[in-house]
C-alpha positions in Angstrom: -146.1 147.2 29.4 -149.3 148.6 28.1 -149.1 151.5 30.5 -145.5 152.3 29.3 -146.7 152.2 25.7 -149.5 154.5 26.5 -147.1 157.0 28.1 -144.9 157.0 25.1 -147.9 157.4 22.7 -149.1 160.3 24.9 -145.7 162.0 24.9 -145.4 161.5 21.2 -148.9 162.9 20.7 -148.1 166.0 22.7 -145.1 166.6 20.5 -147.1 166.3 17.4 -149.5 168.8 18.9 -146.6 171.2 19.5 -145.5 170.7 15.9 -148.8 171.8 14.5 -150.2 174.2 17.1 -147.8 177.0 16.5 -147.5 177.8 12.8 -148.8 181.3 12.4 -148.7 184.6 14.3 -151.3 185.3 16.9 -152.7 188.3 14.9 -153.4 186.4 11.6 -155.2 183.2 10.8 -152.6 182.0 8.3 -149.4 183.0 6.5 -149.1 182.2 2.8 -146.0 183.6 1.1 -146.7 185.1 -2.2 -145.1 183.6 -5.3 -142.6 186.4 -5.4 -142.3 186.8 -1.6 -138.6 185.9 -1.4 -137.8 188.2 -4.4 -139.6 191.1 -2.8 -138.1 190.6 0.6 -134.6 189.8 -0.8 -134.4 186.6 1.1 -132.7 183.6 -0.4 -131.5 183.2 -3.9 -131.0 186.1 -6.3 -133.6 184.8 -8.8 -136.4 185.1 -6.2 -136.7 181.3 -5.5 -137.2 180.2 -1.9 -133.9 179.4 -0.1 -133.1 175.7 -0.5 -132.2 175.7 3.2 -135.9 176.4 3.7 -137.3 174.0 1.1 -135.0 171.1 2.2 -137.2 168.4 0.7 -137.0 169.8 -2.8 -133.2 169.5 -3.2 -130.4 166.9 -2.4 -129.7 167.6 1.3 -127.4 166.8 4.1 -128.1 163.8 6.3 -129.2 164.3 9.9 -127.0 161.7 11.4 -125.2 163.5 14.3 -126.2 161.9 17.6 -126.5 163.4 21.0 -123.2 162.1 22.3 -121.4 163.5 19.2 -123.1 166.9 19.5 -122.2 167.1 23.2 -118.5 166.3 22.5 -118.4 168.6 19.5 -119.6 171.4 21.8 -117.0 170.5 24.3 -114.2 170.1 21.7 -115.0 173.6 20.4 -114.2 175.0 23.8 -110.8 173.3 24.3 -108.0 174.4 21.9 -104.4 175.5 21.7 -105.5 178.8 23.2 -106.0 177.0 26.5 -103.1 174.5 26.3 -100.5 177.0 25.1 -101.8 180.6 25.0 -103.2 180.7 28.6 -99.7 181.6 29.9 -99.8 184.9 28.1 -102.8 186.1 30.2 -101.0 185.2 33.4 -97.9 187.1 32.4 -100.1 190.1 31.3 -102.6 190.5 34.1 -101.3 188.3 37.0 -103.2 185.3 38.5 -106.3 187.2 39.7 -106.4 189.5 36.6 -106.2 186.5 34.2 -108.9 184.7 36.2 -111.2 187.8 36.0 -110.5 188.1 32.2 -111.5 184.5 31.5 -114.6 184.9 33.7 -115.7 188.0 31.8 -115.0 186.6 28.4 -116.4 183.2 29.3 -119.7 184.9 30.3 -119.7 186.7 27.0 -119.2 183.5 25.1 -122.0 181.9 27.1 -124.5 184.6 26.0 -123.3 184.4 22.4 -123.9 180.6 22.4 -127.3 180.9 24.0 -128.3 183.5 21.4 -127.1 181.2 18.6 -128.9 178.3 20.3 -132.3 180.0 20.4 -132.2 180.9 16.7 -130.7 177.6 15.6 -133.2 175.5 17.5 -136.1 177.6 16.0 -134.6 177.4 12.5 -132.2 174.5 12.1 -129.7 175.4 9.3 -126.1 174.5 8.4 -125.1 178.2 7.9 -126.7 180.3 10.7 -124.3 183.2 10.1 -125.4 183.8 6.5 -129.0 182.6 6.8 -129.9 184.5 10.0 -128.3 187.8 8.9 -130.0 187.6 5.5 -133.4 186.7 7.0 -133.4 189.0 10.0 -131.4 192.0 8.8 -130.2 192.4 5.2 -129.3 189.7 2.5 -126.1 191.6 1.8 -125.0 191.2 5.5 -125.8 187.5 5.2 -123.5 187.3 2.1 -120.7 189.1 4.0 -121.1 187.1 7.3 -121.3 183.8 5.4 -118.1 184.4 3.4 -116.4 185.9 6.5 -117.0 182.7 8.4 -115.8 180.6 5.5 -112.5 182.3 5.0 -111.9 182.5 8.7 -112.1 178.8 9.1 -110.3 178.2 5.8 -107.3 180.2 7.0 -107.5 178.4 10.3 -107.2 175.0 8.5 -104.1 176.3 6.8 -102.5 177.4 10.0 -103.3 174.0 11.6 -101.5 172.3 8.7 -98.4 174.4 9.5 -98.8 173.6 13.2 -99.0 169.8 12.5 -95.6 169.8 10.8 -94.0 171.7 13.7 -95.5 169.5 16.3 -94.4 166.2 14.8 -90.9 167.5 14.2 -90.6 167.7 18.0 -90.2 163.9 17.9 -88.8 163.5 14.3 -86.7 166.6 13.6 -84.9 165.0 10.6 -88.2 164.5 8.6 -89.5 167.5 6.7 -92.5 169.0 8.4 -94.3 169.3 5.0 -94.7 165.5 5.0 -96.7 165.5 8.2 -98.7 168.5 7.2 -99.9 166.8 4.0 -100.6 163.6 5.9 -102.7 165.6 8.3 -104.6 167.2 5.4 -105.4 163.8 3.9 -106.7 162.5 7.3 -108.9 165.6 7.8 -110.2 165.4 4.3 -111.1 161.7 4.4 -112.8 162.0 7.8 -115.1 164.7 6.3 -115.5 163.1 2.8 -116.8 159.7 4.1 -119.9 161.0 5.9 -121.0 163.3 8.6 -120.8 160.3 10.9 -117.1 160.1 10.1 -116.6 163.7 11.2 -118.8 163.3 14.3 -117.1 160.1 15.5 -113.6 161.6 15.0 -114.6 164.7 16.9 -116.1 162.5 19.7 -112.9 160.7 20.3 -110.6 163.6 19.9 -112.7 165.7 22.2 -112.8 162.9 24.7 -109.0 162.8 24.8 -108.8 166.6 25.3 -111.3 166.4 28.1 -109.3 163.6 29.7 -106.1 165.7 29.4 -107.7 168.7 31.2 -109.2 166.5 33.8 -105.8 164.8 34.6 -104.1 168.3 34.6 -106.6 169.6 37.2 -105.9 166.6 39.5 -102.1 166.9 39.1 -102.4 170.7 39.6 -104.3 170.3 42.9 -101.8 167.7 44.1 -98.9 170.1 43.2 -100.5 173.1 45.0 -101.0 171.1 48.2 -97.5 169.6 48.0 -98.7 166.0 47.6 -96.5 165.8 44.5 -93.3 167.7 43.6 -92.3 168.1 47.3 -93.2 171.7 47.6 -96.4 173.1 49.3 -97.1 176.0 47.1 -100.5 177.0 48.4 -101.3 180.7 47.6 -97.7 181.8 47.6 -97.7 182.9 44.0 -100.6 185.3 44.7 -98.4 187.4 47.0 -95.3 188.0 44.8 -94.5 191.1 42.7 -97.1 191.6 40.0 -99.7 189.5 41.8 -102.5 189.1 42.2 -103.1 191.9 39.7 -100.6 193.2 37.2 -101.1 196.6 35.5 -104.6 196.7 37.1 -107.4 197.4 34.6 -105.1 197.7 31.7 -103.7 194.3 32.3 -107.1 192.8 32.6 -108.3 194.4 29.3 -105.2 193.0 27.5 -105.9 189.6 29.0 -109.5 189.8 27.8 -108.4 190.2 24.2 -106.2 187.1 24.4 -108.9 185.2 26.2 -111.5 186.1 23.5 -109.4 184.5 20.7 -108.9 181.4 22.9 -112.7 180.8 22.9 -113.1 181.0 19.1 -114.7 177.8 17.8 -117.4 177.4 20.4 -120.0 178.6 17.8 -119.4 175.6 15.6 -122.3 173.9 17.4 -124.6 176.2 15.4 -123.3 174.7 12.1 -123.9 171.1 13.2 -127.6 171.8 13.8 -128.3 171.3 10.1 -127.2 167.6 10.5 -128.5 167.0 14.0 -130.9 164.1 14.2 -132.9 165.7 17.1 -132.4 169.5 17.2 -135.2 170.0 19.7 -133.4 168.0 22.4 -129.7 168.0 21.5 -129.1 171.7 20.7 -130.6 173.1 23.9 -128.8 170.4 25.9 -125.4 171.3 24.3 -125.9 175.0 24.7 -127.0 174.8 28.3 -123.8 172.9 29.1 -121.6 175.8 27.7 -121.5 177.5 31.1 -120.4 174.4 33.0 -117.8 173.6 30.3 -116.3 177.1 30.5 -116.3 177.0 34.3 -114.7 173.6 34.5 -112.2 173.6 31.7 -111.1 177.2 31.4 -111.7 178.8 34.8 -110.4 175.9 36.8 -107.3 175.5 34.5 -106.5 179.2 34.8 -106.9 179.1 38.6 -104.5 176.1 38.8 -101.9 177.7 36.5 -102.0 180.9 38.5 -101.5 179.0 41.8 -98.6 176.8 40.5 -96.7 179.1 38.2 -95.3 182.6 39.2 -96.6 185.3 36.9 -93.0 186.6 36.4 -91.8 183.3 35.0 -90.0 184.3 31.8 -91.3 181.2 30.0 -94.8 182.5 30.1 -94.0 185.4 27.8 -92.2 183.1 25.4 -94.9 180.4 25.2 -97.5 181.4 22.6 -97.0 179.2 19.6 -97.3 175.4 19.0 -93.5 175.3 18.7 -93.3 176.4 22.4 -95.2 173.3 23.7 -92.1 172.4 25.9 -92.7 175.6 27.9 -96.5 175.8 27.9 -98.2 176.3 31.2 -99.7 172.8 31.2 -96.2 171.3 30.6 -94.7 173.4 33.4 -97.3 172.2 35.9 -96.7 168.6 35.0 -92.9 169.1 35.3 -93.2 170.7 38.7 -95.2 167.7 39.7 -92.1 165.6 38.8 -93.4 164.3 35.4 -90.4 164.3 33.1 -92.5 163.0 30.3 -94.8 166.0 30.4 -93.5 167.7 27.2 -94.1 164.5 25.2 -97.6 164.0 26.5 -98.6 167.6 26.0 -97.2 167.6 22.5 -99.4 164.6 21.7 -102.4 166.5 23.2 -101.7 169.6 21.2 -101.4 167.5 18.1 -104.8 166.0 18.7 -106.1 169.5 19.4 -104.7 170.8 16.1 -106.2 167.9 14.1 -109.5 168.5 15.8 -109.5 172.2 14.9 -108.6 171.4 11.3 -111.2 168.7 11.1 -113.9 171.0 12.4 -112.7 173.8 10.1 -113.1 171.7 7.0 -116.5 170.6 8.2 -117.8 174.1 8.9 -116.4 175.5 5.7 -118.0 172.8 3.5 -121.4 173.3 5.1 -121.4 177.1 5.0 -120.2 177.1 1.4 -122.8 174.6 0.4 -125.6 176.8 1.8 -124.1 179.9 0.1 -124.1 178.0 -3.2 -127.7 176.9 -2.7 -128.8 180.5 -2.1 -127.0 181.8 -5.2 -124.1 183.4 -3.3 -121.4 181.0 -4.4 -120.8 179.0 -7.6 -123.5 176.4 -8.4 -121.1 173.5 -8.6 -120.6 173.7 -4.9 -124.1 172.5 -4.4 -123.1 168.9 -5.2 -123.9 166.5 -2.4 -122.9 162.8 -2.3 -125.3 160.0 -1.5 -123.8 160.0 2.0 -124.8 163.7 2.5 -121.4 165.3 2.1 -121.1 168.6 0.1 -118.0 167.2 -1.7 -117.1 170.0 -4.1 -117.4 172.6 -1.3 -115.1 170.3 0.8 -112.6 170.1 -2.1 -112.7 173.8 -2.8 -111.9 174.6 0.9 -109.1 172.0 1.0 -107.5 173.4 -2.1 -107.6 177.0 -0.8 -106.2 175.9 2.6 -103.4 174.1 0.7 -102.6 177.3 -1.3 -102.4 179.4 1.9 -100.2 176.6 3.5 -97.9 176.8 0.4 -97.6 180.5 0.8 -96.2 179.9 4.3 -93.5 177.7 2.7 -92.5 180.3 0.1 -90.5 182.3 2.6 -92.7 185.4 2.5 -93.8 185.3 6.1 -95.3 188.8 6.0 -97.9 187.6 3.5 -98.7 184.6 5.6 -99.0 186.5 8.8 -101.2 189.0 7.0 -103.5 186.3 5.9 -103.6 184.5 9.2 -104.5 187.7 11.0 -107.7 187.7 9.0 -108.9 184.6 10.8 -108.4 186.2 14.2 -110.6 189.3 14.1 -113.1 187.8 11.7 -114.0 185.4 14.5 -115.1 188.4 16.5 -117.0 189.8 13.6 -119.3 186.8 13.3 -119.9 186.7 17.0 -121.1 190.3 16.7 -123.3 189.1 13.9 -124.9 186.5 16.2 -125.7 189.1 18.8 -127.3 191.5 16.2 -129.3 188.7 14.6 -130.7 187.5 18.0 -131.7 191.1 18.8 -133.6 191.4 15.5 -135.1 187.9 15.8 -136.6 188.5 19.2 -138.0 191.9 18.2 -139.6 190.5 15.1 -140.9 187.5 17.1 -142.7 189.7 19.6 -143.8 192.3 16.9 -145.5 189.7 14.9 -147.6 188.5 17.8 -145.8 185.4 18.9 -145.3 184.3 22.5 -141.7 183.7 23.5 -142.9 180.8 25.7 -143.5 178.8 22.5 -139.8 178.9 21.5 -138.2 175.4 21.5 -135.3 177.0 23.4 -135.1 180.4 25.0 -131.9 182.2 25.7 -131.7 183.3 29.3 -131.4 186.9 30.5 -132.6 188.5 27.3 -132.1 191.4 26.4 -129.2 191.7 28.8 -127.3 188.8 27.3 -126.8 190.0 23.7 -126.3 193.6 24.7 -123.6 192.7 27.2 -121.9 190.4 24.6 -122.1 193.1 21.9 -120.6 195.7 24.2 -117.6 193.5 25.1 -117.0 192.5 21.5 -116.9 196.1 20.3 -114.4 196.8 23.1 -112.3 193.9 22.0 -112.3 195.0 18.3 -111.0 198.4 19.3 -108.7 197.1 21.9 -107.1 194.7 19.4 -105.5 197.6 17.5 -104.4 199.6 20.6 -100.9 198.3 20.4 -100.6 199.4 16.7 -101.3 203.1 17.5 -99.8 203.5 21.0 -97.1 204.6 21.9 -96.3 204.9 18.1 -98.4 204.2 15.0 -97.4 201.0 13.1 -99.2 201.2 9.7 -98.4 197.6 8.6 -99.6 196.0 11.9 -102.7 198.3 12.0 -103.8 197.3 8.5 -103.0 193.7 9.2 -105.1 193.8 12.4 -108.2 195.4 10.8 -108.0 193.8 7.4 -110.8 191.5 8.4 -113.1 194.4 9.0 -112.2 196.0 5.6 -112.8 192.7 3.8 -116.1 192.3 5.5 -117.2 195.8 4.4 -116.1 195.1 0.8 -118.3 191.9 0.7 -121.2 193.6 2.3 -121.3 196.8 0.2 -120.4 195.1 -3.1 -123.3 192.6 -2.7 -125.7 195.4 -1.5 -124.8 197.6 -4.5 -125.0 194.9 -7.2 -128.1 193.2 -5.9 -129.9 196.3 -4.6 -130.8 194.6 -1.3 -132.9 196.3 1.3 -133.1 196.2 5.1 -135.8 193.7 6.2 -138.5 195.3 8.3 -139.6 193.5 11.5 -143.1 192.7 10.3 -141.7 191.4 7.0 -139.3 188.9 8.6 -140.4 185.4 7.7 -140.8 183.4 10.9 -143.0 180.5 9.6 -141.1 178.7 6.9 -138.0 176.5 7.5 -138.7 176.4 11.2 -138.2 173.3 13.4 -142.0 173.0 13.8 -142.5 173.1 10.0 -139.8 170.5 9.5 -141.3 168.2 12.1 -144.8 168.7 10.6 -143.5 167.9 7.1 -141.5 164.9 8.2 -138.1 166.4 7.4 -137.1 165.9 11.1 -138.3 163.0 13.2 -140.3 163.8 16.3 -138.8 162.1 19.4 -140.6 161.5 22.7 -139.2 163.6 25.5 -136.6 162.0 27.8 -137.4 161.5 31.5 -134.7 163.7 33.1 -132.5 162.3 35.9 -133.5 163.4 39.3 -130.4 165.6 39.8 -131.0 167.3 36.4 -134.5 168.3 37.3 -133.2 171.0 39.7 -130.9 172.6 37.1 -133.6 172.6 34.5 -135.9 174.2 36.9 -133.3 176.9 37.6 -132.8 177.4 33.8 -136.5 177.8 33.2 -136.8 180.2 36.1 -134.1 182.4 34.7 -135.7 182.3 31.3 -139.1 183.4 32.8 -137.4 186.2 34.6 -135.8 187.4 31.3 -139.2 187.4 29.7 -140.7 189.5 32.5 
């Protein structure tokens, strides 16, 4: 027993050494910000005070109560959504079985690099609003303001759309009850789960994500049995890869169109970066969750798309029609279950989609409240939104978001669907915008880190394949942004749809330029970027975050961690 205690003490001691040994650049003995440092560098609040996200111990703060199992399931839950359960059929009809598979592989790899970029920065500087904070810190405070509000209204609009979806889904079973009733009940449930404590949100996401994972796992088993003829009485094999429009439909054009659809299916994976601000052990849990992104994408998305392409012909007319929650009866997942002889498939998938919608709305309220709280602390939103309950919930930011989502939801009931569609389109492209922001921030962060004399080997988590990763992701994202509006200008120009598609970009530019003009912000130079305050190491040293002894990895994990470290070393070289 004494030997075991000694090992733990030694491990803890080594962690304490890590928390204190790396607090200043190699080329200077110390770094002491001047009294007006934040005012001069335009970082943080407009009155020149240090950002509250940096000086956490000076203000009421969020509670770091998200555990490892919750973080892992939140990361998984962010991957699985209605884009997989319902929208995946659109890519099969657009690009064929092989084309849709390639599209999801390409976009999945891009999402992986986006998440690793976010993971590196969030582990180094744990904050609840990485989009605002990193952009303001590494590039321009005005960009931080724009990215922060962009992320908020994107998720706020998503919550509103999920409320509409809840009413439609429950009416599948109870058509005689007004859908508004179920939408309001869903809003109350989402609000209470977030208002109780962060544990309430984390536990709810844990169980909802578990059910989604179970649904995909059962689907894959049933799909394999259906392809082989073990169920359904028909040995399908690779037959559907040799019909008209397969394996590729419209060649490269079809793949590009499918990539755009796939990109919107993956939105929500970045929410793991928001949860870092309330993670009990960011040093361990964030890298663990980020490293599993690749395997989640491979297992849940790629495997599902492969099964759908094998079981369902790409010329099935239902694939074109299925694209909204009201089409759950003809979703690809439902069709696979029905081909396997499961007459109850539509009911089961309707329940799964309902859980998915509740999970998305729950996560949306959580993300909006945290981002808005940080914006308020930095003087970029009304001060009243800084209020935090004794359980660590930014209550007024939560109420503010819920009210605005309700307003948008009411607009959808007013009969003016053009206005509603206009607003909902904002949430689509704005998701791509803050993914672009993540890539740009990571590029600036690494350049500043090296320019100031730091060694990348000292980072708590290193993104693999830098600089290829962020460059590759940024290039694809730019293509998606321009490709999204292709249908509005060819073969004929549609002014209304064009403006609706790119309204998110216009709104982002308005936020950015307005704040830049009114606050006279400046671009932050690489050598002026603050890489010492508010870091994980500083928080561990100050006692803001507990220092945990390292886990002894399972034998089978050691190989994969060795492969990860090897790829990281190659990216450094």
